[in-house]
NUGUDREN-55359 format. One record per residue: residue number from 1; z, y, x of N, C-alpha, C in turn. Coordinates in steps of 0.02 Angstrom, whole numbers, plus 50000, padded with zeros to 5 digits. Layout:
+-----+-------+-------+-------+-------+-------+-------+-------+-------+-------+
: pos :  n.c3 :  n.c2 :  n.c1 : ca.c3 : ca.c2 : ca.c1 :  c.c3 :  c.c2 :  c.c1 :
+-----+-------+-------+-------+-------+-------+-------+-------+-------+-------+
: NUM :     Z :     Y :     X :     Z :     Y :     X :     Z :     Y :     X :
...
+-----+-------+-------+-------+-------+-------+-------+-------+-------+-------+
***
This chain:
+-----+-------+-------+-------+-------+-------+-------+-------+-------+-------+
: pos :  n.c3 :  n.c2 :  n.c1 : ca.c3 : ca.c2 : ca.c1 :  c.c3 :  c.c2 :  c.c1 :
+-----+-------+-------+-------+-------+-------+-------+-------+-------+-------+
:   1 : 50000 : 49940 : 50041 : 50000 : 50000 : 50000 : 50000 : 50063 : 50043 :
:   2 : 50037 : 50061 : 50099 : 50039 : 50120 : 50142 : 49971 : 50133 : 50175 :
:   3 : 49937 : 50080 : 50195 : 49871 : 50087 : 50225 : 49822 : 50116 : 50173 :
:   4 : 49823 : 50088 : 50114 : 49779 : 50113 : 50060 : 49792 : 50186 : 50046 :
:   5 : 49856 : 50205 : 50042 : 49874 : 50275 : 50030 : 49850 : 50319 : 50088 :
:   6 : 49858 : 50295 : 50149 : 49836 : 50334 : 50207 : 49761 : 50345 : 50207 :
:   7 : 49723 : 50294 : 50189 : 49650 : 50301 : 50185 : 49632 : 50350 : 50129 :
:   8 : 49665 : 50344 : 50072 : 49653 : 50389 : 50015 : 49661 : 50461 : 50037 :
:   9 : 49714 : 50475 : 50073 : 49728 : 50544 : 50093 : 49682 : 50568 : 50149 :
:  10 : 49654 : 50522 : 50187 : 49609 : 50541 : 50242 : 49538 : 50554 : 50218 :
:  11 : 49520 : 50527 : 50160 : 49452 : 50534 : 50135 : 49441 : 50601 : 50100 :
:  12 : 49380 : 50625 : 50105 : 49360 : 50682 : 50065 : 49349 : 50657 : 49993 :
:  13 : 49352 : 50701 : 49943 : 49337 : 50679 : 49875 : 49269 : 50644 : 49871 :
:  14 : 49267 : 50587 : 49839 : 49205 : 50548 : 49834 : 49193 : 50503 : 49895 :
:  15 : 49238 : 50505 : 49943 : 49230 : 50464 : 50003 : 49235 : 50390 : 49988 :
:  16 : 49209 : 50350 : 50033 : 49209 : 50277 : 50024 : 49257 : 50243 : 50072 :
:  17 : 49290 : 50192 : 50048 : 49333 : 50149 : 50089 : 49301 : 50080 : 50088 :
:  18 : 49273 : 50061 : 50145 : 49241 : 49996 : 50152 : 49278 : 49958 : 50206 :
:  19 : 49297 : 49896 : 50190 : 49336 : 49859 : 50238 : 49327 : 49784 : 50233 :
:  20 : 49349 : 49752 : 50285 : 49352 : 49679 : 50288 : 49414 : 49660 : 50327 :
:  21 : 49450 : 49611 : 50300 : 49510 : 49586 : 50333 : 49520 : 49513 : 50313 :
:  22 : 49570 : 49482 : 50340 : 49585 : 49414 : 50320 : 49602 : 49412 : 50246 :
:  23 : 49575 : 49362 : 50212 : 49588 : 49355 : 50140 : 49629 : 49292 : 50125 :
:  24 : 49650 : 49287 : 50063 : 49692 : 49232 : 50041 : 49662 : 49164 : 50063 :
:  25 : 49702 : 49124 : 50097 : 49680 : 49059 : 50122 : 49655 : 49061 : 50194 :
:  26 : 49653 : 49121 : 50223 : 49629 : 49128 : 50292 : 49671 : 49085 : 50339 :
:  27 : 49638 : 49048 : 50382 : 49668 : 49001 : 50431 : 49723 : 48956 : 50401 :
:  28 : 49715 : 48939 : 50338 : 49766 : 48899 : 50304 : 49777 : 48831 : 50337 :
:  29 : 49723 : 48799 : 50359 : 49729 : 48734 : 50391 : 49771 : 48740 : 50455 :
:  30 : 49760 : 48793 : 50493 : 49797 : 48804 : 50555 : 49870 : 48821 : 50540 :
:  31 : 49882 : 48865 : 50494 : 49951 : 48885 : 50476 : 49990 : 48824 : 50451 :
:  32 : 49959 : 48784 : 50409 : 49993 : 48725 : 50383 : 50012 : 48678 : 50439 :
:  33 : 49967 : 48666 : 50486 : 49982 : 48622 : 50543 : 50039 : 48650 : 50585 :
:  34 : 50040 : 48716 : 50597 : 50094 : 48747 : 50635 : 50161 : 48740 : 50600 :
:  35 : 50163 : 48756 : 50536 : 50225 : 48751 : 50498 : 50250 : 48679 : 50493 :
:  36 : 50204 : 48632 : 50482 : 50223 : 48562 : 50479 : 50251 : 48538 : 50546 :
:  37 : 50220 : 48560 : 50601 : 50244 : 48542 : 50667 : 50314 : 48568 : 50680 :
:  38 : 50327 : 48629 : 50660 : 50394 : 48658 : 50668 : 50444 : 48621 : 50624 :
:  39 : 50423 : 48604 : 50563 : 50468 : 48569 : 50518 : 50488 : 48500 : 50546 :
:  40 : 50442 : 48467 : 50580 : 50458 : 48403 : 50612 : 50511 : 48412 : 50666 :
:  41 : 50519 : 48473 : 50691 : 50569 : 48489 : 50741 : 50632 : 48520 : 50711 :
:  42 : 50637 : 48518 : 50645 : 50696 : 48544 : 50611 : 50694 : 48619 : 50598 :
:  43 : 50638 : 48651 : 50610 : 50631 : 48723 : 50597 : 50593 : 48730 : 50531 :
:  44 : 50628 : 48745 : 50478 : 50599 : 48744 : 50411 : 50592 : 48812 : 50380 :
:  45 : 50590 : 48863 : 50419 : 50586 : 48932 : 50394 : 50513 : 48951 : 50383 :
:  46 : 50489 : 48948 : 50322 : 50419 : 48964 : 50306 : 50405 : 49039 : 50316 :
:  47 : 50457 : 49079 : 50325 : 50448 : 49151 : 50336 : 50426 : 49165 : 50408 :
:  48 : 50420 : 49114 : 50449 : 50396 : 49122 : 50518 : 50326 : 49151 : 50519 :
:  49 : 50287 : 49131 : 50469 : 50217 : 49153 : 50465 : 50214 : 49229 : 50458 :
:  50 : 50187 : 49264 : 50508 : 50186 : 49337 : 50505 : 50128 : 49366 : 50464 :
:  51 : 50083 : 49323 : 50442 : 50021 : 49348 : 50412 : 50025 : 49349 : 50337 :
:  52 : 49994 : 49402 : 50310 : 49986 : 49408 : 50237 : 49912 : 49416 : 50224 :
:  53 : 49884 : 49371 : 50185 : 49814 : 49375 : 50168 : 49809 : 49381 : 50092 :
:  54 : 49788 : 49438 : 50070 : 49787 : 49455 : 49999 : 49731 : 49420 : 49962 :
:  55 : 49743 : 49409 : 49897 : 49689 : 49388 : 49853 : 49646 : 49449 : 49837 :
:  56 : 49586 : 49437 : 49814 : 49544 : 49493 : 49794 : 49574 : 49528 : 49732 :
:  57 : 49604 : 49489 : 49688 : 49635 : 49518 : 49628 : 49693 : 49565 : 49647 :
:  58 : 49737 : 49542 : 49691 : 49794 : 49583 : 49711 : 49771 : 49646 : 49748 :
:  59 : 49726 : 49638 : 49795 : 49704 : 49696 : 49833 : 49667 : 49746 : 49789 :
:  60 : 49627 : 49719 : 49743 : 49592 : 49763 : 49695 : 49641 : 49802 : 49653 :
:  61 : 49695 : 49769 : 49631 : 49747 : 49804 : 49592 : 49778 : 49860 : 49633 :
:  62 : 49790 : 49847 : 49696 : 49821 : 49897 : 49739 : 49774 : 49957 : 49750 :
:  63 : 49709 : 49942 : 49759 : 49661 : 49996 : 49767 : 49658 : 50039 : 49704 :
:  64 : 49654 : 50007 : 49646 : 49651 : 50044 : 49583 : 49714 : 50085 : 49571 :
:  65 : 49771 : 50057 : 49588 : 49835 : 50093 : 49580 : 49834 : 50159 : 49619 :
:  66 : 49802 : 50159 : 49676 : 49797 : 50219 : 49717 : 49746 : 50269 : 49688 :
:  67 : 49699 : 50244 : 49647 : 49649 : 50288 : 49618 : 49578 : 50270 : 49638 :
:  68 : 49570 : 50221 : 49680 : 49503 : 50200 : 49701 : 49466 : 50166 : 49643 :
:  69 : 49401 : 50175 : 49642 : 49357 : 50139 : 49597 : 49321 : 50086 : 49639 :
:  70 : 49330 : 50024 : 49621 : 49303 : 49969 : 49661 : 49229 : 49961 : 49646 :
:  71 : 49190 : 49959 : 49699 : 49119 : 49945 : 49693 : 49106 : 49870 : 49702 :
:  72 : 49136 : 49841 : 49752 : 49133 : 49768 : 49764 : 49198 : 49746 : 49795 :
:  73 : 49217 : 49684 : 49780 : 49274 : 49653 : 49814 : 49266 : 49578 : 49805 :
:  74 : 49275 : 49541 : 49860 : 49265 : 49468 : 49857 : 49299 : 49434 : 49916 :
:  75 : 49319 : 49373 : 49905 : 49340 : 49329 : 49959 : 49279 : 49291 : 49982 :
:  76 : 49268 : 49291 : 50047 : 49208 : 49261 : 50077 : 49230 : 49209 : 50128 :
:  77 : 49219 : 49144 : 50114 : 49233 : 49094 : 50165 : 49187 : 49107 : 50225 :
:  78 : 49216 : 49109 : 50285 : 49175 : 49120 : 50344 : 49200 : 49074 : 50400 :
:  79 : 49186 : 49010 : 50395 : 49204 : 48965 : 50450 : 49175 : 48993 : 50515 :
:  80 : 49217 : 49000 : 50566 : 49196 : 49034 : 50626 : 49202 : 48989 : 50687 :
:  81 : 49145 : 48973 : 50718 : 49148 : 48933 : 50779 : 49188 : 48970 : 50833 :
:  82 : 49230 : 48932 : 50867 : 49271 : 48961 : 50920 : 49234 : 48953 : 50987 :
:  83 : 49245 : 48999 : 51034 : 49210 : 48994 : 51098 : 49236 : 48938 : 51142 :
:  84 : 49291 : 48908 : 51123 : 49319 : 48854 : 51164 : 49364 : 48810 : 51121 :
:  85 : 49412 : 48782 : 51153 : 49459 : 48737 : 51120 : 49507 : 48775 : 51075 :
:  86 : 49531 : 48743 : 51023 : 49579 : 48774 : 50976 : 49643 : 48795 : 51013 :
:  87 : 49658 : 48762 : 51068 : 49719 : 48779 : 51105 : 49718 : 48852 : 51127 :
:  88 : 49661 : 48877 : 51148 : 49655 : 48947 : 51168 : 49670 : 48994 : 51110 :
:  89 : 49644 : 48976 : 51051 : 49658 : 49016 : 50990 : 49733 : 49015 : 50975 :
:  90 : 49763 : 48956 : 50979 : 49834 : 48950 : 50965 : 49876 : 48990 : 51014 :
:  91 : 49858 : 48987 : 51078 : 49895 : 49025 : 51129 : 49889 : 49100 : 51117 :
:  92 : 49833 : 49122 : 51090 : 49822 : 49193 : 51078 : 49857 : 49217 : 51014 :
:  93 : 49853 : 49178 : 50960 : 49874 : 49203 : 50895 : 49938 : 49172 : 50865 :
:  94 : 49962 : 49117 : 50893 : 50017 : 49081 : 50860 : 50085 : 49093 : 50893 :
:  95 : 50092 : 49146 : 50930 : 50154 : 49160 : 50965 : 50214 : 49167 : 50917 :
:  96 : 50203 : 49192 : 50858 : 50258 : 49198 : 50810 : 50286 : 49130 : 50792 :
:  97 : 50244 : 49079 : 50795 : 50266 : 49011 : 50780 : 50297 : 48979 : 50843 :
:  98 : 50262 : 48983 : 50899 : 50286 : 48949 : 50960 : 50348 : 48981 : 50989 :
:  99 : 50359 : 49045 : 50974 : 50418 : 49078 : 51002 : 50484 : 49050 : 50974 :
: 100 : 50480 : 49012 : 50921 : 50539 : 48981 : 50892 : 50561 : 48919 : 50931 :
: 101 : 50521 : 48898 : 50979 : 50536 : 48839 : 51020 : 50557 : 48859 : 51090 :
: 102 : 50598 : 48818 : 51122 : 50611 : 48830 : 51193 : 50545 : 48829 : 51232 :
: 103 : 50540 : 48870 : 51282 : 50478 : 48876 : 51319 : 50453 : 48809 : 51346 :
: 104 : 50499 : 48767 : 51367 : 50480 : 48701 : 51395 : 50447 : 48656 : 51343 :
: 105 : 50456 : 48669 : 51279 : 50427 : 48627 : 51226 : 50361 : 48653 : 51198 :
: 106 : 50342 : 48712 : 51217 : 50284 : 48745 : 51185 : 50218 : 48710 : 51200 :
: 107 : 50206 : 48690 : 51262 : 50142 : 48658 : 51279 : 50135 : 48592 : 51241 :
: 108 : 50187 : 48553 : 51237 : 50185 : 48490 : 51199 : 50174 : 48502 : 51125 :
: 109 : 50205 : 48555 : 51099 : 50195 : 48573 : 51029 : 50122 : 48589 : 51015 :
: 110 : 50091 : 48630 : 51059 : 50021 : 48648 : 51050 : 49975 : 48587 : 51055 :
: 111 : 49992 : 48541 : 51099 : 49954 : 48478 : 51105 : 49958 : 48439 : 51040 :
: 112 : 50017 : 48437 : 51010 : 50026 : 48402 : 50945 : 49986 : 48437 : 50890 :
: 113 : 49988 : 48503 : 50888 : 49952 : 48540 : 50836 : 49876 : 48530 : 50846 :
: 114 : 49854 : 48532 : 50907 : 49783 : 48519 : 50921 : 49762 : 48451 : 50894 :
: 115 : 49803 : 48400 : 50907 : 49787 : 48333 : 50883 : 49784 : 48330 : 50807 :
: 116 : 49829 : 48366 : 50774 : 49829 : 48367 : 50700 : 49768 : 48403 : 50673 :
: 117 : 49744 : 48453 : 50708 : 49686 : 48492 : 50685 : 49619 : 48461 : 50704 :
: 118 : 49619 : 48418 : 50753 : 49557 : 48389 : 50779 : 49512 : 48359 : 50724 :
: 119 : 49537 : 48316 : 50680 : 49492 : 48288 : 50629 : 49471 : 48338 : 50575 :
: 120 : 49505 : 48394 : 50571 : 49492 : 48443 : 50518 : 49447 : 48500 : 50540 :
: 121 : 49453 : 48521 : 50603 : 49419 : 48582 : 50625 : 49373 : 48572 : 50686 :
: 122 : 49365 : 48510 : 50708 : 49322 : 48498 : 50766 : 49268 : 48447 : 50746 :
: 123 : 49205 : 48464 : 50761 : 49151 : 48418 : 50743 : 49141 : 48365 : 50798 :
: 124 : 49094 : 48320 : 50786 : 49082 : 48264 : 50832 : 49057 : 48287 : 50900 :
: 125 : 49031 : 48349 : 50905 : 49007 : 48376 : 50968 : 49060 : 48415 : 51005 :
: 126 : 49121 : 48417 : 50978 : 49175 : 48453 : 51011 : 49179 : 48527 : 50994 :
: 127 : 49140 : 48549 : 50944 : 49142 : 48620 : 50924 : 49199 : 48632 : 50875 :
: 128 : 49245 : 48675 : 50895 : 49301 : 48694 : 50852 : 49279 : 48752 : 50807 :
: 129 : 49302 : 48750 : 50745 : 49286 : 48803 : 50697 : 49349 : 48823 : 50660 :
: 130 : 49366 : 48887 : 50662 : 49425 : 48912 : 50626 : 49406 : 48923 : 50553 :
: 131 : 49453 : 48907 : 50510 : 49441 : 48913 : 50437 : 49457 : 48983 : 50412 :
: 132 : 49415 : 49030 : 50434 : 49425 : 49099 : 50413 : 49400 : 49111 : 50342 :
: 133 : 49437 : 49152 : 50306 : 49415 : 49178 : 50241 : 49425 : 49253 : 50244 :
: 134 : 49373 : 49290 : 50229 : 49375 : 49362 : 50234 : 49381 : 49394 : 50166 :
: 135 : 49416 : 49449 : 50162 : 49419 : 49491 : 50102 : 49376 : 49552 : 50118 :
: 136 : 49320 : 49559 : 50082 : 49275 : 49616 : 50092 : 49276 : 49660 : 50029 :
: 137 : 49276 : 49725 : 50041 : 49278 : 49770 : 49984 : 49245 : 49836 : 50000 :
: 138 : 49224 : 49869 : 49948 : 49199 : 49939 : 49951 : 49227 : 49974 : 49889 :
: 139 : 49256 : 50032 : 49900 : 49285 : 50071 : 49845 : 49273 : 50145 : 49858 :
: 140 : 49271 : 50183 : 49803 : 49262 : 50256 : 49808 : 49324 : 50290 : 49781 :
+-----+-------+-------+-------+-------+-------+-------+-------+-------+-------+
***
Protein backbone atom coordinates (compact mmCIF):
# COMPACT_ATOMS: atom_id res chain seq x y z
CA UNK A 1 0.00 0.00 0.00
CA UNK A 2 2.85 2.40 0.78
CA UNK A 3 4.49 1.74 -2.58
CA UNK A 4 1.21 2.25 -4.43
CA UNK A 5 0.60 5.50 -2.53
CA UNK A 6 4.13 6.67 -3.28
CA UNK A 7 3.69 6.03 -6.99
CA UNK A 8 0.30 7.77 -6.95
CA UNK A 9 1.87 10.89 -5.43
CA UNK A 10 4.83 10.81 -7.81
CA UNK A 11 2.71 10.69 -10.96
CA UNK A 12 1.29 13.65 -12.80
CA UNK A 13 -2.51 13.58 -13.27
CA UNK A 14 -3.32 10.96 -15.89
CA UNK A 15 0.06 9.28 -15.41
CA UNK A 16 0.48 5.54 -15.82
CA UNK A 17 1.77 2.98 -13.33
CA UNK A 18 3.04 -0.08 -15.19
CA UNK A 19 4.77 -2.82 -13.29
CA UNK A 20 5.76 -6.42 -12.96
CA UNK A 21 6.66 -8.28 -9.79
CA UNK A 22 6.40 -11.72 -8.30
CA UNK A 23 2.80 -12.91 -8.25
CA UNK A 24 0.82 -15.37 -6.16
CA UNK A 25 2.44 -18.81 -6.39
CA UNK A 26 5.84 -17.44 -7.42
CA UNK A 27 8.61 -19.97 -6.64
CA UNK A 28 6.08 -22.02 -4.68
CA UNK A 29 7.83 -25.32 -5.42
CA UNK A 30 11.10 -23.91 -4.07
CA UNK A 31 9.53 -22.31 -0.99
CA UNK A 32 7.65 -25.50 -0.14
CA UNK A 33 10.86 -27.55 -0.36
CA UNK A 34 12.71 -25.06 1.88
CA UNK A 35 9.96 -24.97 4.50
CA UNK A 36 9.58 -28.76 4.46
CA UNK A 37 13.34 -29.17 4.88
CA UNK A 38 13.37 -26.85 7.88
CA UNK A 39 10.35 -28.63 9.35
CA UNK A 40 12.25 -31.95 9.17
CA UNK A 41 14.83 -30.23 11.38
CA UNK A 42 12.22 -29.12 13.92
CA UNK A 43 11.93 -25.55 12.63
CA UNK A 44 8.22 -25.13 11.98
CA UNK A 45 7.89 -21.36 11.71
CA UNK A 46 6.12 -20.72 8.39
CA UNK A 47 6.73 -16.99 8.96
CA UNK A 48 10.36 -17.56 7.93
CA UNK A 49 9.31 -16.95 4.34
CA UNK A 50 10.10 -13.26 3.72
CA UNK A 51 8.25 -13.04 0.42
CA UNK A 52 4.74 -11.85 -0.27
CA UNK A 53 3.36 -12.50 -3.72
CA UNK A 54 -0.02 -10.90 -4.26
CA UNK A 55 -2.93 -12.25 -6.23
CA UNK A 56 -4.13 -10.13 -9.12
CA UNK A 57 -7.44 -9.64 -7.29
CA UNK A 58 -5.79 -8.33 -4.12
CA UNK A 59 -3.34 -6.07 -5.92
CA UNK A 60 -6.10 -4.75 -8.16
CA UNK A 61 -8.16 -3.93 -5.07
CA UNK A 62 -5.21 -2.05 -3.59
CA UNK A 63 -4.66 -0.08 -6.78
CA UNK A 64 -8.35 0.87 -6.98
CA UNK A 65 -8.40 1.86 -3.30
CA UNK A 66 -5.66 4.39 -4.06
CA UNK A 67 -7.63 5.76 -7.02
CA UNK A 68 -5.99 4.00 -9.95
CA UNK A 69 -8.07 2.78 -12.86
CA UNK A 70 -6.78 -0.61 -13.93
CA UNK A 71 -6.13 -1.11 -17.62
CA UNK A 72 -4.72 -4.63 -17.34
CA UNK A 73 -3.73 -6.94 -14.53
CA UNK A 74 -2.87 -10.63 -14.69
CA UNK A 75 -0.83 -13.43 -13.19
CA UNK A 76 1.53 -14.78 -15.84
CA UNK A 77 3.31 -18.12 -15.34
CA UNK A 78 6.89 -17.61 -16.50
CA UNK A 79 9.00 -20.70 -15.92
CA UNK A 80 12.53 -19.32 -16.08
CA UNK A 81 15.59 -21.34 -17.05
CA UNK A 82 18.41 -20.78 -14.58
CA UNK A 83 21.95 -20.11 -15.80
CA UNK A 84 23.27 -22.92 -13.62
CA UNK A 85 22.40 -25.27 -10.82
CA UNK A 86 19.53 -24.52 -8.42
CA UNK A 87 22.10 -24.41 -5.61
CA UNK A 88 23.36 -21.05 -6.89
CA UNK A 89 19.81 -19.68 -6.84
CA UNK A 90 19.29 -20.99 -3.31
CA UNK A 91 22.58 -19.50 -2.10
CA UNK A 92 21.55 -16.14 -3.56
CA UNK A 93 17.89 -15.94 -2.51
CA UNK A 94 17.21 -18.39 0.35
CA UNK A 95 19.30 -16.81 3.09
CA UNK A 96 16.20 -16.04 5.15
CA UNK A 97 15.61 -19.79 5.32
CA UNK A 98 19.19 -21.02 5.72
CA UNK A 99 20.03 -18.43 8.37
CA UNK A 100 17.84 -20.39 10.79
CA UNK A 101 20.39 -23.22 10.71
CA UNK A 102 23.86 -23.39 12.22
CA UNK A 103 26.39 -22.47 9.55
CA UNK A 104 27.89 -25.97 9.60
CA UNK A 105 24.52 -27.47 8.54
CA UNK A 106 23.70 -25.11 5.68
CA UNK A 107 25.58 -26.84 2.85
CA UNK A 108 23.98 -30.19 3.71
CA UNK A 109 20.58 -28.54 3.90
CA UNK A 110 20.99 -27.03 0.42
CA UNK A 111 22.09 -30.43 -0.92
CA UNK A 112 18.91 -31.96 0.52
CA UNK A 113 16.72 -29.21 -0.97
CA UNK A 114 18.43 -29.62 -4.34
CA UNK A 115 17.66 -33.35 -4.26
CA UNK A 116 14.01 -32.65 -3.41
CA UNK A 117 13.70 -30.16 -6.28
CA UNK A 118 15.58 -32.23 -8.87
CA UNK A 119 12.58 -34.23 -10.16
CA UNK A 120 10.36 -31.15 -10.17
CA UNK A 121 12.50 -28.36 -11.63
CA UNK A 122 15.32 -30.05 -13.57
CA UNK A 123 14.87 -31.65 -16.98
CA UNK A 124 16.65 -34.71 -18.35
CA UNK A 125 19.35 -32.48 -19.86
CA UNK A 126 20.22 -30.93 -16.49
CA UNK A 127 18.47 -27.61 -17.17
CA UNK A 128 17.04 -26.11 -13.99
CA UNK A 129 13.93 -23.94 -14.29
CA UNK A 130 12.53 -21.76 -11.51
CA UNK A 131 8.75 -21.74 -11.18
CA UNK A 132 8.27 -18.01 -11.51
CA UNK A 133 4.83 -16.44 -11.69
CA UNK A 134 4.68 -12.76 -12.50
CA UNK A 135 2.05 -10.17 -11.63
CA UNK A 136 1.84 -7.68 -14.50
CA UNK A 137 -0.32 -4.60 -14.44
CA UNK A 138 -0.98 -1.23 -16.01
CA UNK A 139 -3.09 1.43 -14.30
CA UNK A 140 -3.84 5.13 -14.76
